[in-house]
C-alpha angles and dihedrals in degrees: 000000000000123000089348091305123116108238099168140019129188118233121249128218118259115269122252122268123210095236095052118121116270093245090056092050091050091050092051091048089052091049090049091054089048092053091049091051091048092053091046093052091048090050090054092049091050089076089070093048101055092102088059096062092262115145145163119241120186092334090313120120112225118197127182113242094179125076118282091207107092092213090055094051090065092062101029122107092207098067118168094000121156137182115223117198118190133170107232116203118242113265095032111122117212118219110258109242129154116228133182095244101041091117092054090049091053091049090052092049092049091047091054091053092048091050091053090052089049091050089053091053091049091052090049090052092051092049091050091057125090106277120242120254116287116263138171090245117093116242113255116251109229115206116231119262100244110115098030095064088050093053090044093057095046093048094043091050091052091048092051091048092050094048091047092051092047096047093043093053091046091050091050092052093049093046090053086059092052094256110132112220127159134181141195129199120204109196133191098017090183091060093041092052093041097108091050093046091053089062099041106035115097136158135204089267092053133262118347121228118263091250093052092049091050094048092045089057092049095047092052128070119309119232132193132170132213120194121193121195104214122219120260134205115256090236092059114088094193124105123263118281116242124220111202124202123189120200117200124180125186137145095202129076133319094023121043108188126342126337121199114206118191117198108204114210108246093218094053090089093231122112130179111269093235098060126000094211095057113098099172131066130187127210129186100197135047096234093058091045093050092047092052094048092052091047091047093050091048091054092042093054091049097046100037105029109027095035089051092063091092146317091278092060106088123186121218106234116260090354134109088233133100129185125206116213133205116196089346095305124111110254106168135013118210129191135186125213123183138179130161092275107032141038116199128192113188136177139186123193112228090222090070123074090206140010132072139187133222136190118201130198118200101181096275119135125235098048126125116276125255092250094047091055091046091053092048092050091046093057093055 
């Protein structure tokens, strides 16, 4: 459902007829019990999902399929989407109506059934193990992992799409200024490493089946990696620095939601202001992550591009500003400001008490390069 409009409905099995063979009636009765158990297990798991805007309305489970992070909703294509799960009694015929997302609804319904079967196998594995010592404390009842993997995948997909859009627009802006920057996003590491995990994953009871290994990887946390090759100055012969970003989504302890981990390249000459030895920062919302990346790139361009123009270009530590000196005296102050839509290079001669100039790139081709504008400003 999107904006209170149904955009997809899963298909239901045909209702029983009185003259069907006995085997067919038994099979449908078994399937009916399975569906009731599935709905019961999902209702139990709903208690853990109340903080994520999940709710139950008139015996219908309502799950959010749009981002819970307000800053993600602004860039997400799946705004105000919800998943409604209802248990339809046998014999009730749904009105036939084609929708644009019927295929997605059928995939979700099938995934829920597969996850229940997987939960049954996990319970069987636990019961076949040696039981823990007897205590007076009751054993905790762990709800099955059915709805949480579904929310994980929807949220992780929205996060990847938002990061891709942000990094792509930033790359376009920098390229329009003649600064070469590229990026690569590796998504669904669990699926990518699936063939390798089939060979290596074992348990105390022996090797798991390929299906169990695959489902174990999908019901756990989801990980993706974004690598950004940062621009370099033409005078530098060293290879491009790489900024690595890890995305981790999980709705089980210790992570609730998505965590953004930024690995700062040690040789970039930029350290977090809090502690110079720290080279890794964690963020729990997209807005904070995006704000830091734009600030980091602004400082990086000033310290590693502008300051590399010559010995008389001196960068101000951990700042997007550079001063150019003449005979040891400050002549011109430059600054860099970047967001995902604009790159600004500004300068102010120290000989003037007021007045400053700026050049802005908006991702359009044919403009002067970043270094050309810096040279022109430096001669004023």
